[in-house]
N, C-alpha and C positions, 0 to 999 in steps of 0.2 A: 793158360786155361782156355780150353775150347768151348764151343757153344753148349755141348752136352753137360760139361761140368757146371757152367753158369745156370743152366736150367735146373740141375739137381740141387744146387744151393738155393735157388729161388723156391723150389718145392719144399725144401727143409724149413726155410724161413716161414713160409705160409703155414706149414704144419705146426710150428712152434706158436705162431700167432693164434691159430685155432685152439690149441690146447690151453693156452693162457686164458683166452676168452671163456672157454668152457669152465675152467677152474674158478675164475672170478664170478661167473654167473651162479655157480653152485654155492659159493660162499655168501653171495648176496641173498640167495633164497633162504639159506640157513639162518642168516642174521635176521631176515624179515620174520621168519617163523619163530625165532627166539624172542623177538620183540613182541610178537602177538601173544606168545605164551606167558611172557613175563610182565605183560601190561597189568597195571594195578586193578584190583577188583574191590568193590565195596563190600566189606565184611558183613554189613547189615542189610544187604540187598534182599528183597523179598521175591525176586524173580522166580525162583523155583516154586515157592509156595503159591505165587500168583498163577502159575501154569496148572497147579494141582487143585487149588481151592478157589480160583477165580480172582480177578483183579478188582479190588474195591474202588480204584481210581476210575474204572470204566462203568460203574453202576449207572443204570438209567431206569426210567419208568417201565414197569412190567417184569423186571428181574425178580428172582426169588432169592431171599437172603436168609440163611440160618445163623442165628446168633445164640450160642450156648444152648443149643438144642431146641430153640423155639424158631418156627418158620414164619417169615414175613414176606409181604409183597411190596415192592417199591411203588408207591402211589404217585409220587412226584419228586422233583429234585430242584434244589437251588444251587446255582453256580455263582459263587461270590468272588469278587475281585477288589482288593484293597491296594491300589497303586502297583499292580502287577503281581501281588501276592494272592494266590488263588486257593480256594478250598471249596468243598461241596457239602451240602446238607441234604439228606434224603428223608422224606416222610414215609414211614413204614406202617403197614396194616398187618395185624395178625388175624388168625381165623376166628377169633372171638369178638372182633370189632375194636380191639385196643389199638392204640397208635403210639408211636414214639419216633424220635428223629435220630438218624445216624450221621455223625459228622466224619468226614474223611479229609485229611490233609497231610502234606509232607513238610516236616519242620526241622531238619531235612529228612528225617526218617518218617516212615509211615505212622500216622497217629489216627486212631479211631476212638469214638466214644458214642454211647447212646445217651439220649436226653429225654427227660420226662417233665412236662410242664407242672409247675407247682403254684399254689396260691399263697397269699399272705406273706410273701418274702418282702423284706424292706427294700427301699430304693437303693440302687447302686451309687457309688461315689466314694464312700469312706474307704480307708485302707483295710479295715477288717469289718466283717459282718457276722453277727450271731444269728444262726438259723438252724432250727431243728436239732439243737444240742451240739452243734459244731461251730467252730470259729473259722471263717473263711477269710483268706488274705487276697488282696487284689493282685492279679497277675498281669493283665493287659486290657486295654480298651482302645476303641477307635471306631471307624465307620467304613463301610464298603458299599459298592454297587452290587446288585444282585440281578440275576436273570432266572425266571421261574419256568420250569418245564412240567408239562402234564398238570396234575392236581396238587396244589400246595396251599390253597386258600389265600394266596397273595397275588398282587398285580404281576403282570408279565415282566415288568422291569421296575426297579426302584432303588432306594438306598436303605441301609440298615445301620443303626448304631449298636455297639455291643460293649459289654464290660464283663470280663471273666474273672472268677475267683476260684481258689483251691484251698482245701483244708489240709491239715498235716497228715491225715490218713489217706490222701489221694482223692477224696471226694470232690466233685466239681459243682460249681454253681455259676450259671451264666445268665446274663440279662441281654435281651435284644429289643430294639424299638424300630419297627418298620415304618418308614415314611413319617407321618405326623402322629402316629399312634404312640401310646404310652409304653412303658417297659413291661416286658413279659419275662418271667423267671422260669428256669428249668434246672433241675439237678442232673448231673451227668456221672457216668461210670466209664472209665477207660477200658478199652478192649485190647487184647493181644491179637496177633495175627492168626493164632490157632482158634480164636473164639468165633471167627467169621468164615462161613462157607457160602459161596455164591453160585447160583445156577442162572446164567445169562439166558435171556430169550432172544429170538431172532429180531433183527431190526424191522 
């Protein structure tokens, strides 16, 4: 074998190495693409609706919220934290001077409800409570730290105790006690994602 033959064999070997490297690279890219395509997706994700209707998790003072056809302005917000479990409550004003609260949390799915203060509710604690013709059963209770933003009528920071009840028809009854204050009761109505439309304002 002369020098020319050796050089030819070397070139052929190098070409084979290049071809193999290209083929392996293409296979790796296809595998990576398939992995991205086949990655699991949350079937209950609200990402598409959040982009179209606004993200309730991002609500802040000054934003406009439309709930079942009624328009409100976010007057202030509470950011609550119970050992790392977080949720928000927003004080809303309507055009007629009415107010209600909107709660937003992920448990793990997005859950929202409106809350209206009520008087003459019994003290929380029992497993069931009779109120306004409904029987409410105890769901959960605890305490959390809160941080107040804009106007809420509460201190900038503090603690709150809560006790939540629910009736068989889905009606909600919640009790909250901020700081050393006594219990305040509110009745609640659960909302679906399509019940809420958000118009964010600039920061």
